[in-house]
C-alpha positions in Angstrom: -14.2 27.6 34.8 -16.1 27.8 31.9 -14.5 27.9 28.4 -15.0 30.8 25.5 -18.1 30.9 24.7 -19.3 30.1 21.3 -21.2 31.7 18.4 -24.9 30.5 18.2 -25.2 27.6 16.0 -21.7 26.9 16.1 -20.0 23.0 16.8 -16.5 21.9 17.8 -14.6 20.1 15.4 -13.6 17.0 16.5 -10.4 15.2 16.0 -9.9 12.1 14.5 -9.8 8.9 17.0 -6.7 8.2 15.7 -4.4 10.2 13.1 -2.9 8.0 10.1 0.2 6.0 10.9 2.5 6.8 7.9 4.3 3.9 6.9 7.8 5.0 5.2 10.1 4.0 2.7 11.3 0.7 3.8 8.8 -0.2 6.5 5.7 -1.8 7.1 2.9 -1.7 9.7 0.1 -3.4 10.9 -3.2 -2.2 11.9 -6.4 -3.1 13.6 -10.0 -1.7 14.1 -9.7 2.0 14.7 -6.1 2.4 12.6 -5.3 4.2 9.6 -2.3 3.5 7.9 -0.8 5.5 4.8 2.0 5.2 2.0 3.4 7.9 -0.7 4.4 6.1 -2.9 6.2 6.9 -6.7 8.5 4.3 -7.9 7.7 2.4 -4.9 5.4 -0.1 -4.7 2.9 -0.4 -1.8 1.2 -3.8 -0.5 -2.0 -3.6 1.4 -3.2 -7.0 3.0 -6.3 -6.8 4.2 -7.6 -9.7 6.5 -11.3 -9.2 8.2 -11.2 -12.6 9.5 -8.1 -12.1 11.4 -9.2 -8.9 12.4 -5.7 -6.9 11.3 -4.3 -4.9 8.1 -0.8 -4.6 6.9 0.8 -2.0 4.9 4.5 -2.4 3.2 6.3 0.6 1.4 8.7 -1.3 -0.7 12.0 0.3 -2.5 13.4 -2.8 -4.4 12.4 -5.6 -6.1 14.7 -8.5 -4.7 16.7 -8.6 -1.1 20.4 -9.4 -1.6 21.1 -12.8 -0.2 22.1 -11.7 3.4 19.0 -9.2 4.0 16.6 -11.8 4.0 15.0 -11.4 7.7 11.8 -8.9 8.4 11.5 -5.9 6.5 9.5 -4.2 3.9 13.0 -2.9 1.8 12.9 -5.1 -0.5 9.6 -6.8 -1.9 10.3 -10.4 -1.7 11.1 -9.7 2.1 7.7 -7.9 2.8 5.5 -10.2 1.7 6.7 -13.0 4.5 7.1 -10.2 6.9 3.7 -9.0 6.4 1.9 -12.6 6.6 4.3 -13.3 10.1 3.0 -9.8 11.4 -0.6 -10.3 11.1 -0.1 -14.0 12.3 -1.3 -15.3 9.0 -1.1 -19.2 8.0 -0.8 -20.9 4.6 -4.7 -21.8 5.6 -5.6 -18.2 6.2 -4.3 -17.1 2.7 -7.7 -17.3 0.7 -9.3 -15.0 3.2 -6.7 -12.0 2.6 -7.4 -9.5 0.1 -4.4 -7.7 -1.6 -4.2 -4.4 -3.0 -0.7 -3.2 -4.8 -0.4 0.3 -5.5 2.9 2.5 -7.0 5.9 1.8 -9.5 5.5 5.0 -11.4 7.9 5.5 -13.9 8.9 9.1 -12.2 11.7 10.0 -13.9 10.5 9.5 -17.5 10.7 6.4 -19.9 13.2 3.9 -19.4 16.0 3.4 -21.3 17.0 -0.6 -22.2 16.6 -2.1 -19.2 13.3 -2.1 -17.2 13.1 0.6 -14.8 13.3 0.2 -10.9 9.0 0.9 -10.6 8.4 -1.5 -13.1 11.0 -4.2 -11.8 8.9 -3.7 -8.3 5.5 -4.1 -10.3 6.6 -7.6 -11.9 8.4 -8.8 -8.5 5.3 -8.1 -6.8 2.8 -10.2 -8.6 5.7 -12.5 -8.8 6.1 -13.3 -4.8 2.2 -12.6 -4.4 1.6 -15.4 -6.7 4.2 -17.5 -4.7 2.2 -17.2 -1.5 -1.2 -17.8 -3.4 -2.5 -14.2 -2.5 -4.9 -12.9 -4.8 -4.6 -9.3 -5.9 -8.1 -7.8 -5.6 -7.2 -4.1 -6.6 -4.3 -2.6 -8.4 -3.3 1.0 -9.8 0.2 0.4 -11.0 2.7 1.9 -13.8 2.5 5.0 -15.2 4.0 8.5 -14.6 2.1 9.9 -11.4 2.6 9.2 -7.7 0.0 7.6 -5.6 -1.4 7.5 -1.8 -2.3 4.4 -0.3 -5.0 4.8 2.6 -6.2 1.7 4.4 -9.2 2.0 7.0 -8.3 -0.8 9.1 -11.8 -0.9 10.7 -13.7 -1.1 7.0 -11.0 -3.4 5.8 -10.8 -1.1 3.3 -7.9 0.2 0.8 -8.2 3.6 -1.1 -5.3 4.8 -4.0 -5.4 8.3 -4.9 -3.0 9.5 -8.1 -1.1 12.3 -7.1 -0.4 14.3 -10.5 0.0 17.2 -12.2 -1.5 18.0 -15.7 1.7 17.5 -17.3 1.8 13.9 -15.9 -1.4 13.3 -16.8 -0.8 13.8 -20.2 2.5 11.8 -20.4 0.6 8.9 -18.1 -0.1 6.4 -21.0 1.5 3.5 -18.9 -0.7 2.9 -15.9 -2.7 -0.4 -15.4 -5.8 -0.3 -13.4 -7.0 -3.7 -11.6 -10.3 -4.6 -9.8 -11.6 -7.8 -8.6 -14.3 -8.9 -6.9 -14.2 -11.5 -4.2 -16.1 -14.6 -4.7 
């Protein structure tokens, strides 16, 4: 049986090959060709590992900077737990680390300026940069701090990570503490 007739010149919209996979708070996901990974961040920090030579990418959505001593297993709730977990999921060894591009985003102060102690967003940023340095992983792009949320989207087919700012006019006026960094791969 034939389907409904289409108007002249009309084309049928095609659904994407795969829908983006949402990486929720405290979670991590790995993907390969054809996969798209996405996380929406506020004070949380998103870590993207892009590894073209290994044919994989990973995204972690970290809530807090450091795991308590009893929670050192696989996971992404904590920044210091996420990095080794991601490397394990990717199957990367220390010999591979130089081939992995890292993108870091998030760590916003979503409730306004911190008082006294560092805000959780700032603590997450400091922890992420320290843990990545400890593993010898190089950050090639980052969008950190400020007062706006972010959306990280990894295209695993192209080994690219896009960072989109989620903001309002009021947040844009207050967003003086944001830091964006890009470095080219040599």
